C-alpha positions as a LaTeX table, in Angstrom:
\begin{tabular}{lrrr}
\hline
Residue & $x$ (\AA) & $y$ (\AA) & $z$ (\AA) \\
\hline
Unk1 & 4.41 & 48.48 & $-57.09$ \\
Unk2 & 8.19 & 46.54 & $-57.43$ \\
Unk3 & 9.64 & 45.68 & $-54.26$ \\
Unk4 & 12.87 & 47.44 & $-53.18$ \\
Unk5 & 15.66 & 45.23 & $-54.39$ \\
Unk6 & 18.27 & 45.16 & $-51.28$ \\
Unk7 & 18.27 & 41.09 & $-51.11$ \\
Unk8 & 20.01 & 38.58 & $-52.82$ \\
Unk9 & 17.52 & 35.58 & $-53.37$ \\
Unk10 & 17.46 & 31.88 & $-54.11$ \\
Unk11 & 14.99 & 30.79 & $-56.63$ \\
Unk12 & 13.34 & 29.00 & $-54.05$ \\
Unk13 & 9.67 & 29.79 & $-52.95$ \\
Unk14 & 8.18 & 28.17 & $-49.65$ \\
Unk15 & 4.91 & 27.46 & $-48.95$ \\
Unk16 & 4.85 & 25.32 & $-46.07$ \\
Unk17 & 7.11 & 23.78 & $-43.51$ \\
Unk18 & 6.89 & 21.21 & $-40.58$ \\
Unk19 & 9.89 & 20.49 & $-38.22$ \\
Unk20 & 12.99 & 20.38 & $-40.22$ \\
Unk21 & 11.46 & 20.24 & $-43.89$ \\
Unk22 & 10.61 & 23.33 & $-45.73$ \\
Unk23 & 8.16 & 22.86 & $-48.68$ \\
Unk24 & 8.04 & 24.83 & $-52.12$ \\
Unk25 & 5.66 & 26.07 & $-54.61$ \\
Unk26 & 6.18 & 23.06 & $-56.43$ \\
Unk27 & 6.18 & 20.76 & $-53.85$ \\
Unk28 & 9.87 & 19.80 & $-53.46$ \\
Unk29 & 11.08 & 19.07 & $-49.98$ \\
Unk30 & 14.33 & 21.07 & $-48.39$ \\
Unk31 & 16.24 & 20.26 & $-45.12$ \\
Unk32 & 16.43 & 23.15 & $-43.29$ \\
Unk33 & 19.76 & 23.33 & $-41.71$ \\
Unk34 & 19.75 & 27.30 & $-41.20$ \\
Unk35 & 16.85 & 28.28 & $-39.49$ \\
Unk36 & 16.15 & 31.39 & $-41.29$ \\
Unk37 & 19.45 & 33.18 & $-39.42$ \\
Unk38 & 18.54 & 30.64 & $-36.29$ \\
Unk39 & 15.25 & 31.83 & $-35.82$ \\
Unk40 & 13.52 & 28.67 & $-36.09$ \\
Unk41 & 13.85 & 27.03 & $-32.88$ \\
Unk42 & 11.49 & 24.69 & $-31.91$ \\
Unk43 & 11.24 & 23.87 & $-35.56$ \\
Unk44 & 8.63 & 24.72 & $-38.33$ \\
Unk45 & 4.79 & 24.33 & $-37.26$ \\
Unk46 & 5.57 & 23.02 & $-33.78$ \\
Unk47 & 1.70 & 21.88 & $-32.76$ \\
Unk48 & 2.29 & 23.21 & $-29.37$ \\
Unk49 & 3.07 & 26.55 & $-30.82$ \\
Unk50 & 0.31 & 26.93 & $-33.51$ \\
Unk51 & $-2.12$ & 26.21 & $-30.53$ \\
Unk52 & $-0.81$ & 28.41 & $-28.27$ \\
Unk53 & $-0.39$ & 31.25 & $-30.85$ \\
Unk54 & $-4.01$ & 30.19 & $-32.15$ \\
Unk55 & $-5.38$ & 30.42 & $-28.82$ \\
Unk56 & $-4.19$ & 33.56 & $-28.01$ \\
Unk57 & $-5.48$ & 35.01 & $-31.35$ \\
Unk58 & $-9.25$ & 34.03 & $-30.61$ \\
Unk59 & $-8.78$ & 35.73 & $-27.10$ \\
Unk60 & $-6.69$ & 39.11 & $-27.81$ \\
Unk61 & $-3.88$ & 39.42 & $-30.54$ \\
Unk62 & $-2.88$ & 42.92 & $-29.56$ \\
Unk63 & $-2.98$ & 45.79 & $-27.10$ \\
Unk64 & $-0.64$ & 48.51 & $-26.17$ \\
Unk65 & 1.82 & 48.67 & $-23.15$ \\
Unk66 & $-0.42$ & 51.43 & $-21.43$ \\
Unk67 & $-2.25$ & 48.42 & $-19.93$ \\
Unk68 & $-1.19$ & 45.69 & $-17.77$ \\
Unk69 & $-0.55$ & 42.34 & $-19.72$ \\
Unk70 & $-0.07$ & 39.47 & $-17.40$ \\
Unk71 & 1.64 & 37.52 & $-20.67$ \\
Unk72 & 4.42 & 39.50 & $-20.11$ \\
Unk73 & 5.24 & 38.43 & $-16.41$ \\
Unk74 & 4.48 & 34.98 & $-17.25$ \\
Unk75 & 7.10 & 34.98 & $-20.19$ \\
Unk76 & 9.55 & 36.72 & $-17.51$ \\
Unk77 & 8.99 & 34.34 & $-14.94$ \\
Unk78 & 9.58 & 31.06 & $-16.80$ \\
Unk79 & 12.47 & 32.81 & $-19.07$ \\
Unk80 & 14.58 & 33.60 & $-15.75$ \\
Unk81 & 13.57 & 29.88 & $-14.37$ \\
Unk82 & 14.94 & 28.19 & $-17.65$ \\
Unk83 & 17.51 & 30.99 & $-18.01$ \\
Unk84 & 19.13 & 30.66 & $-14.84$ \\
Unk85 & 19.03 & 34.79 & $-15.12$ \\
Unk86 & 16.32 & 35.44 & $-12.73$ \\
Unk87 & 17.72 & 38.18 & $-10.99$ \\
Unk88 & 17.34 & 40.26 & $-14.17$ \\
Unk89 & 14.66 & 42.08 & $-15.62$ \\
Unk90 & 12.59 & 41.66 & $-18.75$ \\
Unk91 & 11.69 & 44.68 & $-21.35$ \\
Unk92 & 10.33 & 43.43 & $-24.58$ \\
Unk93 & 10.82 & 44.54 & $-28.01$ \\
Unk94 & 10.25 & 43.39 & $-31.88$ \\
Unk95 & 14.11 & 42.34 & $-33.12$ \\
Unk96 & 17.30 & 41.47 & $-32.51$ \\
Unk97 & 18.23 & 45.11 & $-33.59$ \\
Unk98 & 15.85 & 46.88 & $-31.38$ \\
Unk99 & 17.26 & 45.16 & $-28.79$ \\
Unk100 & 20.82 & 46.10 & $-29.00$ \\
Unk101 & 19.49 & 49.71 & $-29.66$ \\
Unk102 & 17.91 & 49.71 & $-26.34$ \\
Unk103 & 20.81 & 48.17 & $-24.74$ \\
Unk104 & 23.26 & 50.57 & $-25.68$ \\
Unk105 & 20.65 & 53.84 & $-25.12$ \\
Unk106 & 19.87 & 52.23 & $-21.57$ \\
Unk107 & 23.75 & 51.86 & $-21.06$ \\
Unk108 & 24.53 & 55.84 & $-21.87$ \\
Unk109 & 20.96 & 56.68 & $-19.86$ \\
Unk110 & 22.75 & 54.91 & $-16.73$ \\
Unk111 & 26.66 & 55.90 & $-17.05$ \\
Unk112 & 25.79 & 59.25 & $-18.70$ \\
Unk113 & 28.47 & 58.57 & $-21.50$ \\
Unk114 & 27.99 & 58.61 & $-25.15$ \\
Unk115 & 30.87 & 56.06 & $-26.76$ \\
Unk116 & 30.91 & 52.61 & $-27.36$ \\
Unk117 & 33.36 & 49.94 & $-27.69$ \\
Unk118 & 32.82 & 46.97 & $-29.96$ \\
Unk119 & 34.67 & 44.19 & $-31.28$ \\
Unk120 & 35.77 & 44.10 & $-35.13$ \\
Unk121 & 34.40 & 41.51 & $-37.24$ \\
Unk122 & 30.83 & 41.90 & $-35.00$ \\
Unk123 & 27.58 & 42.25 & $-36.00$ \\
Unk124 & 24.84 & 43.83 & $-33.83$ \\
Unk125 & 21.91 & 44.62 & $-36.22$ \\
Unk126 & 21.09 & 47.76 & $-38.94$ \\
Unk127 & 19.42 & 50.24 & $-37.52$ \\
Unk128 & 21.38 & 53.31 & $-36.13$ \\
Unk129 & 23.48 & 52.87 & $-33.13$ \\
Unk130 & 23.24 & 48.37 & $-33.47$ \\
Unk131 & 24.63 & 49.00 & $-37.12$ \\
Unk132 & 27.37 & 52.09 & $-35.85$ \\
Unk133 & 28.59 & 49.03 & $-33.52$ \\
Unk134 & 28.56 & 46.78 & $-36.22$ \\
Unk135 & 32.21 & 46.52 & $-38.20$ \\
Unk136 & 31.01 & 46.79 & $-41.95$ \\
Unk137 & 31.29 & 50.16 & $-43.27$ \\
Unk138 & 29.31 & 49.21 & $-46.23$ \\
Unk139 & 26.33 & 48.75 & $-44.28$ \\
Unk140 & 27.10 & 52.13 & $-42.23$ \\
Unk141 & 25.64 & 55.69 & $-43.65$ \\
Unk142 & 27.00 & 58.90 & $-42.85$ \\
Unk143 & 23.88 & 59.01 & $-40.37$ \\
Unk144 & 25.13 & 56.30 & $-38.76$ \\
Unk145 & 28.76 & 57.07 & $-38.37$ \\
Unk146 & 27.76 & 60.11 & $-36.22$ \\
Unk147 & 27.56 & 57.61 & $-33.18$ \\
Unk148 & 31.06 & 57.45 & $-31.13$ \\
Unk149 & 31.85 & 53.83 & $-31.12$ \\
Unk150 & 35.78 & 52.49 & $-31.47$ \\
Unk151 & 36.41 & 48.91 & $-32.57$ \\
Unk152 & 39.01 & 46.42 & $-30.73$ \\
Unk153 & 40.26 & 43.00 & $-32.01$ \\
Unk154 & 38.69 & 40.10 & $-30.00$ \\
Unk155 & 40.76 & 39.38 & $-27.66$ \\
Unk156 & 42.95 & 42.45 & $-27.50$ \\
Unk157 & 42.71 & 43.25 & $-23.66$ \\
Unk158 & 45.72 & 45.72 & $-24.07$ \\
Unk159 & 43.91 & 47.53 & $-26.76$ \\
Unk160 & 40.21 & 47.19 & $-25.09$ \\
Unk161 & 41.70 & 48.65 & $-21.40$ \\
Unk162 & 43.40 & 51.94 & $-23.54$ \\
Unk163 & 39.79 & 52.34 & $-24.94$ \\
Unk164 & 38.20 & 52.21 & $-21.28$ \\
Unk165 & 40.74 & 54.05 & $-19.62$ \\
Unk166 & 39.39 & 57.49 & $-21.31$ \\
Unk167 & 36.57 & 57.08 & $-19.04$ \\
Unk168 & 33.89 & 58.01 & $-22.15$ \\
Unk169 & 32.74 & 54.67 & $-22.99$ \\
Unk170 & 29.29 & 54.05 & $-21.63$ \\
Unk171 & 29.38 & 50.28 & $-22.86$ \\
Unk172 & 31.21 & 47.38 & $-24.48$ \\
Unk173 & 28.98 & 45.56 & $-26.74$ \\
Unk174 & 30.21 & 41.73 & $-27.46$ \\
Unk175 & 29.04 & 38.54 & $-29.25$ \\
Unk176 & 30.21 & 35.83 & $-26.93$ \\
Unk177 & 30.85 & 33.59 & $-30.60$ \\
Unk178 & 30.79 & 36.14 & $-33.57$ \\
Unk179 & 27.39 & 35.22 & $-35.98$ \\
Unk180 & 27.85 & 36.49 & $-39.23$ \\
Unk181 & 31.46 & 37.19 & $-38.68$ \\
Unk182 & 32.25 & 33.69 & $-39.12$ \\
Unk183 & 31.77 & 31.81 & $-35.53$ \\
Unk184 & 35.07 & 33.32 & $-33.84$ \\
Unk185 & 35.39 & 33.13 & $-30.19$ \\
Unk186 & 38.01 & 34.30 & $-27.43$ \\
Unk187 & 39.15 & 32.45 & $-24.72$ \\
Unk188 & 37.38 & 32.00 & $-21.25$ \\
Unk189 & 40.09 & 34.28 & $-19.94$ \\
Unk190 & 39.76 & 37.07 & $-21.80$ \\
Unk191 & 35.67 & 37.20 & $-21.49$ \\
Unk192 & 36.76 & 37.27 & $-17.66$ \\
Unk193 & 39.47 & 39.90 & $-17.89$ \\
Unk194 & 36.38 & 41.84 & $-19.88$ \\
Unk195 & 34.13 & 41.82 & $-17.36$ \\
Unk196 & 36.75 & 42.90 & $-15.05$ \\
Unk197 & 37.86 & 45.77 & $-16.77$ \\
Unk198 & 34.45 & 46.77 & $-17.49$ \\
Unk199 & 33.83 & 47.15 & $-13.47$ \\
Unk200 & 37.26 & 48.86 & $-13.26$ \\
Unk201 & 36.32 & 51.50 & $-15.29$ \\
Unk202 & 32.37 & 51.49 & $-14.26$ \\
Unk203 & 31.73 & 50.64 & $-17.72$ \\
Unk204 & 28.18 & 48.35 & $-18.80$ \\
Unk205 & 28.89 & 44.88 & $-20.43$ \\
Unk206 & 26.35 & 44.18 & $-23.00$ \\
Unk207 & 26.39 & 40.60 & $-24.39$ \\
Unk208 & 24.56 & 40.26 & $-27.56$ \\
Unk209 & 22.63 & 36.91 & $-27.36$ \\
Unk210 & 20.67 & 37.73 & $-30.31$ \\
Unk211 & 22.21 & 34.52 & $-32.48$ \\
Unk212 & 23.75 & 32.64 & $-29.89$ \\
Unk213 & 21.11 & 32.67 & $-27.05$ \\
Unk214 & 17.95 & 30.50 & $-26.38$ \\
Unk215 & 19.31 & 27.29 & $-26.03$ \\
Unk216 & 21.42 & 27.38 & $-28.97$ \\
Unk217 & 25.12 & 26.45 & $-27.92$ \\
Unk218 & 23.61 & 24.15 & $-25.62$ \\
Unk219 & 23.74 & 26.61 & $-22.76$ \\
Unk220 & 20.40 & 29.00 & $-22.28$ \\
Unk221 & 23.23 & 31.91 & $-23.23$ \\
Unk222 & 26.89 & 31.37 & $-24.61$ \\
Unk223 & 27.87 & 33.80 & $-22.23$ \\
Unk224 & 27.17 & 31.35 & $-19.40$ \\
Unk225 & 29.80 & 28.64 & $-20.26$ \\
Unk226 & 32.72 & 31.47 & $-18.50$ \\
Unk227 & 31.37 & 32.36 & $-15.68$ \\
Unk228 & 30.11 & 36.13 & $-16.52$ \\
Unk229 & 27.80 & 38.38 & $-15.34$ \\
Unk230 & 26.98 & 40.71 & $-18.40$ \\
Unk231 & 25.38 & 44.18 & $-16.94$ \\
Unk232 & 22.50 & 44.07 & $-19.88$ \\
Unk233 & 21.69 & 40.83 & $-22.30$ \\
Unk234 & 20.13 & 41.24 & $-25.39$ \\
Unk235 & 18.22 & 38.33 & $-27.29$ \\
Unk236 & 15.79 & 38.03 & $-30.06$ \\
Unk237 & 15.85 & 35.16 & $-33.26$ \\
Unk238 & 15.04 & 31.88 & $-31.37$ \\
Unk239 & 12.62 & 33.71 & $-28.82$ \\
Unk240 & 9.61 & 33.59 & $-31.17$ \\
Unk241 & 10.61 & 30.77 & $-33.62$ \\
Unk242 & 9.44 & 32.99 & $-36.16$ \\
Unk243 & 7.03 & 35.37 & $-34.40$ \\
Unk244 & 9.03 & 39.03 & $-34.18$ \\
Unk245 & 10.21 & 39.25 & $-30.63$ \\
Unk246 & 12.95 & 40.51 & $-29.09$ \\
Unk247 & 14.44 & 41.61 & $-25.70$ \\
Unk248 & 16.81 & 42.83 & $-23.22$ \\
Unk249 & 17.49 & 41.18 & $-19.90$ \\
Unk250 & 18.62 & 44.42 & $-17.38$ \\
Unk251 & 20.77 & 43.73 & $-14.20$ \\
Unk252 & 18.96 & 45.25 & $-10.93$ \\
Unk253 & 21.93 & 47.52 & $-10.60$ \\
Unk254 & 20.33 & 49.81 & $-13.48$ \\
Unk255 & 17.18 & 51.91 & $-12.18$ \\
Unk256 & 13.87 & 51.85 & $-14.20$ \\
Unk257 & 12.59 & 54.82 & $-14.82$ \\
Unk258 & 8.95 & 56.22 & $-16.74$ \\
Unk259 & 9.56 & 56.82 & $-20.46$ \\
Unk260 & 13.29 & 55.85 & $-20.60$ \\
Unk261 & 12.41 & 52.93 & $-22.99$ \\
Unk262 & 9.12 & 52.29 & $-24.98$ \\
Unk263 & 7.53 & 50.13 & $-27.75$ \\
Unk264 & 4.54 & 50.15 & $-29.46$ \\
Unk265 & 4.27 & 46.21 & $-30.68$ \\
Unk266 & 7.05 & 45.05 & $-28.43$ \\
Unk267 & 5.60 & 42.45 & $-25.74$ \\
Unk268 & 2.07 & 42.59 & $-27.57$ \\
Unk269 & $-0.29$ & 39.13 & $-26.18$ \\
Unk270 & 0.68 & 37.37 & $-29.40$ \\
Unk271 & 4.53 & 37.77 & $-29.02$ \\
Unk272 & 4.15 & 36.82 & $-25.77$ \\
Unk273 & 2.16 & 33.52 & $-26.46$ \\
Unk274 & 4.79 & 32.51 & $-29.15$ \\
Unk275 & 7.49 & 33.26 & $-26.75$ \\
Unk276 & 5.80 & 31.23 & $-23.83$ \\
Unk277 & 5.15 & 28.13 & $-26.13$ \\
Unk278 & 8.98 & 28.16 & $-27.47$ \\
Unk279 & 10.18 & 28.07 & $-23.51$ \\
Unk280 & 7.50 & 25.61 & $-23.11$ \\
Unk281 & 8.74 & 23.06 & $-25.64$ \\
Unk282 & 12.19 & 23.83 & $-25.07$ \\
Unk283 & 11.68 & 22.45 & $-21.32$ \\
Unk284 & 9.47 & 19.46 & $-22.11$ \\
Unk285 & 11.71 & 18.49 & $-25.19$ \\
Unk286 & 14.87 & 18.52 & $-23.52$ \\
Unk287 & 16.07 & 20.75 & $-26.18$ \\
Unk288 & 19.17 & 21.94 & $-25.24$ \\
Unk289 & 20.34 & 18.56 & $-24.11$ \\
Unk290 & 19.52 & 17.84 & $-27.58$ \\
Unk291 & 21.43 & 20.58 & $-28.83$ \\
Unk292 & 24.87 & 19.12 & $-26.86$ \\
Unk293 & 24.17 & 15.62 & $-28.14$ \\
Unk294 & 23.64 & 16.43 & $-31.85$ \\
Unk295 & 26.45 & 18.96 & $-31.82$ \\
Unk296 & 28.71 & 16.13 & $-30.46$ \\
Unk297 & 27.45 & 13.90 & $-32.97$ \\
Unk298 & 27.92 & 16.32 & $-35.75$ \\
Unk299 & 31.64 & 17.49 & $-34.99$ \\
Unk300 & 32.39 & 13.55 & $-34.81$ \\
Unk301 & 30.61 & 12.89 & $-38.19$ \\
Unk302 & 32.05 & 15.90 & $-39.79$ \\
Unk303 & 35.78 & 15.60 & $-39.32$ \\
Unk304 & 35.74 & 13.17 & $-42.21$ \\
Unk305 & 34.54 & 15.95 & $-45.01$ \\
Unk306 & 36.61 & 16.36 & $-47.86$ \\
Unk307 & 38.66 & 20.00 & $-47.84$ \\
Unk308 & 37.54 & 20.55 & $-44.05$ \\
Unk309 & 40.01 & 22.70 & $-41.87$ \\
Unk310 & 38.15 & 23.57 & $-39.26$ \\
Unk311 & 34.78 & 23.46 & $-37.35$ \\
Unk312 & 33.87 & 26.41 & $-35.41$ \\
Unk313 & 31.37 & 27.30 & $-33.01$ \\
Unk314 & 29.48 & 25.29 & $-30.13$ \\
Unk315 & 26.17 & 23.55 & $-29.72$ \\
Unk316 & 23.74 & 24.04 & $-32.80$ \\
Unk317 & 25.81 & 27.24 & $-33.93$ \\
Unk318 & 28.52 & 25.55 & $-36.24$ \\
Unk319 & 30.84 & 26.60 & $-38.96$ \\
Unk320 & 32.33 & 24.66 & $-41.51$ \\
Unk321 & 35.76 & 25.95 & $-42.88$ \\
Unk322 & 36.98 & 24.61 & $-45.91$ \\
Unk323 & 40.09 & 25.56 & $-48.07$ \\
Unk324 & 38.11 & 27.21 & $-51.02$ \\
Unk325 & 35.24 & 29.93 & $-51.02$ \\
Unk326 & 31.82 & 27.92 & $-49.99$ \\
Unk327 & 29.44 & 29.88 & $-52.00$ \\
Unk328 & 28.82 & 27.48 & $-55.40$ \\
Unk329 & 29.02 & 24.66 & $-52.72$ \\
Unk330 & 26.16 & 26.46 & $-50.90$ \\
Unk331 & 24.34 & 26.91 & $-54.09$ \\
Unk332 & 24.84 & 23.20 & $-55.18$ \\
Unk333 & 23.46 & 22.34 & $-51.80$ \\
Unk334 & 20.03 & 24.19 & $-52.23$ \\
Unk335 & 19.55 & 23.43 & $-55.69$ \\
Unk336 & 21.12 & 19.81 & $-55.85$ \\
Unk337 & 20.88 & 18.08 & $-52.82$ \\
Unk338 & 17.63 & 20.53 & $-51.43$ \\
Unk339 & 19.47 & 21.70 & $-48.27$ \\
Unk340 & 19.63 & 25.37 & $-46.68$ \\
Unk341 & 23.05 & 26.37 & $-45.00$ \\
Unk342 & 24.35 & 29.76 & $-44.15$ \\
Unk343 & 27.12 & 32.11 & $-45.23$ \\
Unk344 & 29.35 & 34.67 & $-43.15$ \\
Unk345 & 31.85 & 37.16 & $-43.79$ \\
Unk346 & 34.56 & 34.40 & $-44.07$ \\
Unk347 & 33.91 & 33.36 & $-47.47$ \\
Unk348 & 35.21 & 30.01 & $-46.94$ \\
Unk349 & 32.86 & 28.62 & $-43.88$ \\
Unk350 & 29.41 & 27.33 & $-44.07$ \\
Unk351 & 27.20 & 27.90 & $-41.08$ \\
Unk352 & 24.92 & 25.50 & $-39.80$ \\
Unk353 & 22.22 & 26.97 & $-37.54$ \\
Unk354 & 19.26 & 24.38 & $-37.43$ \\
Unk355 & 16.18 & 24.11 & $-35.12$ \\
Unk356 & 17.04 & 22.72 & $-31.97$ \\
Unk357 & 15.19 & 19.45 & $-32.54$ \\
Unk358 & 17.45 & 18.44 & $-34.98$ \\
Unk359 & 18.12 & 15.03 & $-35.21$ \\
Unk360 & 21.41 & 12.63 & $-36.17$ \\
Unk361 & 19.50 & 11.30 & $-38.98$ \\
Unk362 & 19.47 & 14.90 & $-40.33$ \\
Unk363 & 22.92 & 15.38 & $-39.64$ \\
Unk364 & 23.68 & 11.95 & $-41.29$ \\
Unk365 & 21.66 & 13.77 & $-44.34$ \\
Unk366 & 23.63 & 16.68 & $-44.73$ \\
Unk367 & 27.35 & 14.99 & $-44.37$ \\
Unk368 & 26.39 & 12.53 & $-46.86$ \\
Unk369 & 25.44 & 15.12 & $-49.19$ \\
Unk370 & 27.92 & 17.74 & $-48.86$ \\
Unk371 & 30.68 & 15.11 & $-48.91$ \\
Unk372 & 29.31 & 13.91 & $-52.19$ \\
Unk373 & 28.91 & 17.52 & $-53.70$ \\
Unk374 & 32.08 & 18.49 & $-52.34$ \\
Unk375 & 33.95 & 15.26 & $-53.98$ \\
Unk376 & 31.64 & 15.95 & $-57.37$ \\
Unk377 & 32.97 & 19.45 & $-58.09$ \\
Unk378 & 35.96 & 21.01 & $-59.52$ \\
Unk379 & 37.98 & 22.64 & $-56.82$ \\
\hline
\end{tabular}
């Protein structure tokens, strides 16, 4: 049997990893500044993470949500404390797409409406409603197109209010910083006005923090910089450091009813152990503080990179925008310098999404390698 060929793959086969370093089948060493799409939050093979998951696996790896699981309550308590979102309620699932799917479904249940407003250049996942709310026709099938979604430009309050005034929108879903789209972020005034408009028109506000959450921006959630209160917050990538886990935080004004949401694997014992390990390491090692400090260092060092037009993003969710398409440069960084970086819908932008325990020394290695590679290529 062959694999279904949907991924364009680099010719690299990692076999093990530790901290910021990934090792391939030939023993070559790679600096990971992409974290597998912002998934690796506390570094590869963190000893506390391994210990916590191993101990849980020896005790009980899985049982369904038909029985009580105290680990879920422990995870909820720790998450509420470190995120400063203790008033919310937690529903656990397996991925970011599933988190957004449940968020949109819950908004429709709560409001009795079916239409969604999303933003151009946004990305919310590849499942049914989540992909319909993603502004990329190439990954939307006719089946997905049955969902009612209107797209407006990020920052356009007039267009947004025109949609909400129709009275049929259950939710507005937004990324505070657009990840796949290329690290664009609107102003604080826009996000505050977005919240006010949703309140005015009895529409739920969904903050997609799947990529930008879990300390990646230096705040626990990216929206917290702007002082707003979403009705639902979706999260996933950095939540389990590679173990599949996702979830939504739900404002207490939304009433729970038995059976309205459900999942077989979501919130299982191993997933909760992974999630608890991540939060414990984040607190003990002060990784949000490290994120802010290394981010400032990165931005200062990066300003002298040749052909750089702009530095986008916050914390360790960063984009380097150049005056040329970066795909060939990223290939050279992988194959010649052994450094993983990310791309985006903006073909001139390199995404930097390292584990939150990245150091200034790692940044120095990257900046030197990047500058040397740019100077050595034909532009």
